[in-house]
N, C-alpha and C positions, 0 to 999 in steps of 0.2 A: 657680170661676175658677182658684184656685191649682192644682187638679188638672189643668186643661186646659193651663195654662202649663208645668207639669212635663212633660206628655206631648209638647207641642210641642218643648220643649228637648231631650228625649230623642230625638225624631225627627231634629232637626238634628245632634245628636252622632253618630247612626248614619250619616247621610249623609256627614259629615266623615270618619268612620273608613273608609267605603267608598271615598271619593275618595283618601284617603291610601294605602289598600291597592292600588288600581289604579295609582296613580302609582309606587309602589314596584315593582310587578310590571313596569311599563314600563321603569323604570330598570334592573332586573335583566336583563330580556330584551334590552336594547340594549347592555349592557356588553360590551366586546370580549373575545374568547376569549384565554386565557392563552397567550402564546407558548411554544413548546416545541421544543427542538432535541435530536435524539437520534442514535444511531449503532448499527448492527447489522451482524453479519457472518454469512455463511452456513455457515461451517465451524467446528466446535467444537474439533477436534483434527486435526493432521496428523502422522502417525507414518511416518517414512521407514524402511522395513524393510531396504533395501539398505545395506551398509556402504560409506561414501563415501571413496575415496582422496583425499589432499591434491592440490592443483594443478588440480582440475577445477571446472567450473561446472555447477550442477544446477538444472533448472527445477522449481519447486514448483507445487502446484495453484493454479489461479486463485482469488483471493479475491473474493467478492461483497460489497461494502460498500454499505449502503443507509441512507437517511434516513427513519426512522419518525416523525419529528416533524412539526410543522405549519408550519415556516418554513425558508427557505433556510439552509444551513450550509456552512462550509468545513472540510475534513478534511486530515489529514496522516498518512501511514503511519509507524508507529513500531515499534521493537523494545524490549521490556522483559523483565523476568525475574521468576521466582517468588521471593518472599522466603524465604531459607533453603534454597534448592534444593540438592540434593546433586550434580547433574550440572553440567558445565562450562557457562559462559555464552558463546555465540558473539558476537563483537563486532558492533556494528551495521554496521560497514564491510563485513562479509561479505555483506550483503543488498542487493538492488537491487529497487526497485518501479517499475512503469510503469503509471500515473503515480504519483509520490510525493506530490503534492498536487492536490486537486481540490475542486469545489463541487457540491453536490447540492441539488435542489429537493425538497420533501416527496414521499415515495413513490418517488423515483428510486434506481436501483442502478447502481453503477460496478464493472466487472470490472477487477481489478488483477492484473497479472502480476507474480509474485514469483520471484526466482532467488537461489541461494546459491552464492557463489564461495569455495572453500577455498584459502587460500594454500599454497604449497609447504611452508612450515614449520609448518602447522597441527598441534597436538598431537593424538595419538590419544586416543579416549575417547568417552564419551556426553555429548551436548549437549542442552540444552532452552532454549526461549525463548518469549515471548509475542509473536506477530506480528499486528498489527492497525492500527486507525485511531483517531485522536483528533480531537475537535472543536477547531478553532482559533478562539478567541473574539476579538472585536474589542478593540483596545486596544494600548497600547505594550508592546513586548517579546514579542509573539506568544504570549499566554497560551493554555493548553490547557484543555479541559473534559472532558466524559465520553469514555469510550473503550470499544472492544469489540475482543477479540483472540482468535486461535486459538492453542492450545498446540501448539508444534512440537517434535519430538524427532527426533534423528538420531545416528548413530555414525560417527566418523571412524576409519578403519582405519590401522594402521601401514603406511608405505610408504617405500621407499628413495628417496634423492634422485634417482636416475636415472629411476625410475618416475614420480615427480612431474614431472620435467622433460619426459618424453615425453608425459604427459597435457597439460601446458601447451602443447607444440608442436601436438598434435592439436587442442586447443581453438582455438588461433590460426588454424590452417588451416580449421577448420570454420566459424568466425565471419567469415572474410574471403573466402569463396568469392564470385565466381570469380577474384578477383585473386590469390589464393595459387597458382592454377594458371596464369593468364595471364602473370603477371610472370616466373616461372621459365622458362616456355616461350619468352618473348620474349628473355630473356637467353641461353638456350642457342642460339636461332636466330642471334642476333648473333655469339656466339662461334664457332658453326659457320661462318657466312659469312666471318668474319675469318680463320679457319684456312684455308678454301678459297682465299681471295684471296691469302693469304701463300704457299700451296703452289704455286699456278699462276700467280703473277705473273712476267712475263717482263721482263727488263731488256734494253733495246735500246740499243746504243752507236752513236752517229752518227759517221761518218768524213767 
């Protein structure tokens, strides 16, 4: 009898262990996946080989920003620098991104157009910066999370003030077509009509 009771007790213990194991497996299987937000960029380095005169605006390669994570995330385009870099640091105000802020669902990629505007008084020399996107986390103060960036390098060549001014004028005309041609044409037409009217105007005296 004692031997039979021991055997039965062992059988019940075995069943209890099996039930506990199956319950644990079910809990693990139904546990939600860990949320993950990430950022990736499709260009590792952008090296501008042409020497750039001050006063011009230059289009950089399109940057592909993607979300490799498993949840929706907000991003902001940023400019940063390499710690202890020897080259000059271009100010963030020189850069323009379209769009500058955006949101991506998992697996989505956004094409961001980037441009570089050099002021007339830009110092000549070699420049470098990190251009990329950062995750904007929820919370007060617009906190930022992980980031991915491309290494950008370019050289600003010396230029006279006259050359820089001419580049600025050319840039203004190119960016405001067709108004930069229509408005002067309309002004010249009005001036020409006024001159003709003044030249051929007849004064008639009544008696």
